[in-house]
N, C-alpha and C positions, 0 to 999 in steps of 0.2 A: 041540523047541523047532526054529525057522525058522534058517536059517544065514545069516548076513548075507554078498551077493558078493566075491569076494577084487578088492579097488581097487587096482589097477595106481600104483608110486609113481609122485610128479612125474616128469615126465623134467626129466633136468641144464642147470640153466642153460648158455646157451653162453659161453663166456670169452670176455670184449672182447678186442677185436686189439690183439695189442703193438704199441706203437709202435713206428717204428724207432729207433736209435739216431742222437743228433747226426752230423754228417758232422766229424769235424776231425782236424788235420796241417799241420804245417808246410807254406810253399809258397815258390817264389823266382819271379824272372818279371826279363825284360830288355824294353824297352819299348826303342819308335823312334815319332816323331813329326814331324809338318811342322806347323808353327804361323804363323800370318798375324797379325802385331798388328795390331790394331782402331785402332794411334794411334802417328804420329812426333814428334818432336821440332816445341816450336813452331819451330825452324830454317826446316821444308820445310814444300815446297806440299801441304797436306791434300787437295786435288782430284782426288791421282793415285786415292784408292779408285776412282772413275770409269772408271778403263780397267783392264782386269781385265790388260793386258800389262805393268800399272806396280805390278801389288801384290808389293811385298813378303813374303817370307815368310822361316824358317830352319830345321835339322832342328835336333832335341832326340834324345836321347839318356838313358835312366837304370836302374838296378836296382834289383830290391826285392826285399827279405825280409820274413814276415810269417806268422802263424797264424791259420788257421780255427777260430773257437771255437766255431762251430755251423755247421750245414748253410747257414743264413742270413746268415754275417756271419764279417768276419776284420779284420784289423787287419797292416797293412803298414808298414812304412821307409822311404821313397825318398830315392833322391840322380840328381841330374840334373843333367846341363850341358847347353845348345846357345848357338846365337850366330846372330842375323837382322843383313843385310845389308840399308841398304833405303838411301833409295829402292830398290825394282826389284830389288834382290839384290845393290846394287854399281854396278851398271850406270848409274846417272846422271851426270851431270856433277861431284851434289854426293850423299854418301853417309854413312851412318853403321855403328858395328859397335858392336850391342850384344849384351856374352857374361852370360850369368845363369849360377849356381850354385844350385840351389833341394835342402833338404833339409829334414823334416819326416814328419811321421806321416798315415797315411792308413784312414780305414774301410773297409773292402770290404761291398757288401752282395751281395745274389745270390739268382737262385730255387734250388729244389733241385732241378734237373737232373743228370741222372749222366753225361748227355753232354755235351748242349747245355741252357748255361746263359744267362740275361740278367743283368746285370753292372752296376754303379753303383758309386760313388766319390768319399769328401769328403773333403777332405786341406788343409793349410796347415802353414807353415812360414816358415823364410827364406829370404832369398833374396839373393846377393851379385853385384849387376850392374857389370860393367866396362863403360864407354862411351866413344867416341874418335869423333871425325871425322876425313872426309876433302872436303879443297876446301874448306872452311867457313872463312870469312874473323875471325880471331883475335880481333877486335871485336867480333865476332857474338855469340861464346861467352864467354869469356873474356877481359873487354879490360884486367884487370890485369897480364896476362902479356906479358912483355915479349922484343923477342928475335926469335927463330923456334922458341919451344917451342910445341908441339902442345897441345892444350886434351886432356885426358880426365877422365876419372872413374874411382871404383872405392867404393861406398856398399850400403849394407844393407838389405833391407825387408822388411817381410811380405807373403806373399800366400796365394792362397788356391785352389782346384781343385778341378773335379767333373768324371766320364765318366761316360759314357754310352753301352753296348752287349752285344755278347755275346762270351759264352767257350766253345769245344768242347774238350772233357777226353776224350782218345783214352787209357784206361788213364795216366792222373795226366798225363799232358804236357798244355799249357796251351796253346792257339792263341787269339787274340782281337782283336777289332778294336772300335774306341769313338771317339765323339766326345769329346777332352777342349778344357774353356773353362779358362781363368787369370786373374787381375784380380791383381796387384799393386800396390803404393804404391808412390812414384818419389822419396819425399823424401833418400833415401841418394842420390840420382843427384845430387844438388844437390853433394857434396862434391866440385869439379874441383880436378886439382892441374894443373900443369905435367909434363914429361918429368924436371926437376930436384925435381920435389915440392916447387915453390914454392907456398904459398897463394893461389887468387885468387878475387876476387869474380865470379860466373857466373852467367847465367840461365835462371831454370830448365827445363829442356829439355822437361818436361812440364808447369809450369805448378801440379806439384804434384798433377797428377788420376792417378788409379788409369789402369793400364796392362793393357788385356783384350786377350787372345790366345786364337784356336780354332782346330782343326784335328784333322785323324783321325790315331788311332795306334794302333798293331798291338803286341801285347806276345806274347813264345813262353816259357814255362817249366814249372815241374813242380810239383805236387802233391802229397804224400807224406801222401796220405789212403786 
């Protein structure tokens, strides 16, 4: 009888490549920003935006802690403070001071690079605004105040923010640069009071419209991943 030829066994199927484990871990960062308001109170000349030498700006600092839940996403909690002096950073004959405290959650989105990554954020929350004026006629803002009381305000509003930029990760040390944009409601700033906390009728400083701000932001932090 004829013998059958030896047939080699079929080769083993190659194993599919293993997907890398998602990158996870806590992070913390400190931010500094230079923000430019795109609107001023109604009592000021808004044509100043056509003259760059008269554009006002303000410095903002914030701290964040969060957790990177995946290679591409994470969550942060932000606490921020900043102040804008305007017009033209308090150098004009008439000026105002707007201080803001912001707190809220932030969604962090990023590309998967280990050293260099693109970064974007979306966030929002509660903003507490403190507003005061200098060399503004009292009757212009707070017509009900008597004597020499000055006009000021303390109000709470909602805000939203977004950022787009990049980040460098050197053994967990995070260095980043981005462009930040904010919009905030202004209805809370209509609750003006005098130095003796006397309630007064006021004229709406932003006509109940949103207050946008935009500017560059840098951050320094550490990622525990």
